[in-house]
C-alpha positions in Angstrom: 169.5 104.5 231.2 167.2 104.9 228.2 168.4 101.5 226.9 167.2 99.6 230.0 163.5 100.6 229.9 161.1 100.2 227.0 158.2 102.6 226.6 154.7 101.4 227.4 153.8 101.7 223.8 156.3 99.1 222.7 153.7 96.3 223.3 150.2 96.3 221.7 147.5 94.6 223.7 144.9 92.9 221.5 141.3 92.8 222.6 139.2 89.8 221.8 136.9 90.0 218.8 133.3 90.6 219.6 130.9 87.9 218.5 127.6 88.6 216.6 124.7 88.1 218.8 122.8 84.9 218.1 119.6 85.1 216.1 116.6 85.0 218.1 113.3 83.1 217.6 111.7 86.1 215.9 114.4 86.2 213.1 114.1 82.5 212.5 110.3 82.8 212.2 110.7 85.6 209.7 113.1 83.5 207.6 110.8 80.5 207.6 107.8 82.7 206.6 109.8 84.1 203.8 110.8 80.7 202.5 107.2 79.5 202.7 106.0 82.6 200.8 108.6 82.1 198.1 107.7 78.4 197.8 104.0 79.3 197.6 104.8 81.9 194.9 106.7 79.2 192.9 103.9 76.7 193.3 101.4 79.3 192.1 103.6 80.0 189.1 104.0 76.3 188.3 100.2 76.0 188.5 99.7 78.9 186.1 102.2 77.4 183.7 100.5 74.0 183.9 97.1 75.6 183.2 98.6 77.5 180.3 100.1 74.3 179.0 96.8 72.4 179.3 94.9 75.2 177.6 97.5 75.2 174.7 97.2 71.4 174.4 93.4 71.7 174.4 93.5 74.3 171.6 95.9 72.2 169.6 93.7 69.1 169.9 90.7 71.2 168.8 92.6 72.5 165.9 93.7 69.0 164.9 90.1 67.8 165.2 88.8 70.7 163.1 91.4 70.1 160.5 90.6 66.4 160.3 86.8 67.2 160.0 87.6 69.8 157.3 89.6 67.2 155.3 86.8 64.6 155.6 84.2 67.2 154.6 86.3 68.4 151.7 86.8 64.7 150.5 83.0 64.1 150.8 82.2 67.2 148.9 84.7 66.4 146.2 83.4 62.9 145.9 79.8 64.2 145.7 80.7 66.7 143.0 82.4 64.0 141.0 79.4 61.8 141.4 77.0 64.6 140.2 79.2 65.2 137.2 79.3 61.5 136.3 75.5 61.3 136.7 75.0 64.4 134.5 76.9 62.7 131.7 75.1 59.4 132.2 71.8 61.3 132.1 72.7 62.8 128.8 73.6 59.4 127.4 70.3 58.0 128.8 68.4 60.8 127.0 70.2 59.8 123.8 69.1 56.2 124.3 65.5 57.4 124.8 65.6 59.3 121.6 67.0 56.4 119.6 64.4 54.1 121.2 61.6 56.4 120.2 63.0 56.6 116.7 62.9 52.8 116.5 59.4 52.6 117.9 58.3 55.0 115.1 60.0 52.8 112.5 58.3 49.7 113.9 54.9 51.5 113.5 55.7 52.5 109.9 56.8 50.5 106.9 59.5 48.4 108.7 63.2 48.5 108.9 65.5 49.6 106.2 69.3 50.2 106.1 69.0 53.5 108.0 66.7 52.0 110.6 69.1 49.1 111.1 71.9 51.6 111.6 69.9 53.5 114.2 69.3 50.2 116.0 73.0 49.4 116.0 73.7 52.8 117.5 71.0 52.3 120.1 72.4 48.9 121.1 75.9 50.4 121.3 74.6 53.2 123.6 72.9 50.7 125.8 76.1 48.7 126.0 78.1 51.7 127.0 75.6 52.4 129.8 75.9 48.8 131.0 79.7 49.1 131.0 79.4 52.0 133.4 77.0 50.1 135.7 73.8 51.7 134.4 70.8 49.3 134.3 67.4 49.8 132.8 64.4 49.9 135.2 61.4 48.5 133.3 58.6 47.7 135.8 55.9 46.8 133.2 53.5 44.2 134.6 55.0 44.5 138.1 53.4 45.9 141.3 54.0 49.7 141.4 57.1 50.5 143.5 57.4 54.3 144.4 61.1 53.8 145.0 61.9 53.1 141.4 58.9 54.5 139.5 56.7 57.6 139.2 53.0 57.2 138.5 51.8 59.7 135.9 48.2 58.6 136.0 45.9 55.6 136.8 43.9 53.5 134.4 40.7 51.8 135.5 40.9 48.3 134.3 39.8 44.8 135.3 42.5 43.2 133.2 45.2 43.7 135.8 45.2 43.8 139.6 45.0 47.3 141.1 48.4 48.8 141.7 50.0 47.0 138.7 52.1 48.9 136.2 50.0 48.9 133.1 52.5 50.6 130.8 55.9 52.3 130.9 55.9 55.8 129.4 59.6 56.3 130.0 62.1 53.6 131.3 64.1 54.3 134.4 67.7 53.8 135.1 69.8 52.9 138.2 73.4 52.3 139.2 73.5 49.4 141.6 70.9 50.3 144.3 71.0 54.0 143.5 68.3 55.3 141.3 69.6 57.5 138.4 66.1 58.2 137.0 62.7 57.0 138.0 60.6 55.2 135.4 57.4 57.0 134.4 54.4 54.6 134.4 50.7 54.3 134.3 49.1 52.2 137.1 46.0 50.1 137.1 43.1 50.9 139.5 39.9 49.0 140.1 37.0 50.3 137.9 34.0 51.9 139.5 31.0 49.7 140.1 29.1 49.3 136.8 32.0 50.8 134.8 32.9 48.7 131.8 36.4 47.5 131.7 38.5 44.9 129.9 38.2 41.4 131.5 41.2 39.9 133.1 43.4 37.9 130.7 42.4 34.2 130.5 38.7 34.7 131.2 
């Protein structure tokens, strides 16, 4: 009898799975807002990084420009220092030439040249040749109109022998290197005599 009937618990009855409720419009809106906020945050971060990159590039360009200017300034200063050193040596050689020339003038005013005087003249000529080799030229404006760019007027001489403003005598020759003046010539300049003042007549009269 027991073998003909099965208990009710012999068969399990399955219940259908419950489905999750579909997302409503509010949830979708929240998800979209979150995505927009995240995108805005990323865009802001990108903008910050771009600004930092631009600022770094600007600083780098300024540093490069400062370095280039420093190199140019250092090169100019070095060149100027070298030029001053060369001019100082040239000035000393010029002073030596002046001393030798004054010695020769003293000899010419005395008893004439002897062996020593001829030796001094040879040394003087050699010094002048060295100066010419280094591009140093004599500025001797005697008889020319006074030019303040190459000469310094020590005083004026009233004379009718030369036109006013003419260099009457050169007290000390000048020197230049190309167009650059190494030392101005020191000169006396003619000026017109005062009315009634006696003065030498112009040459040829």
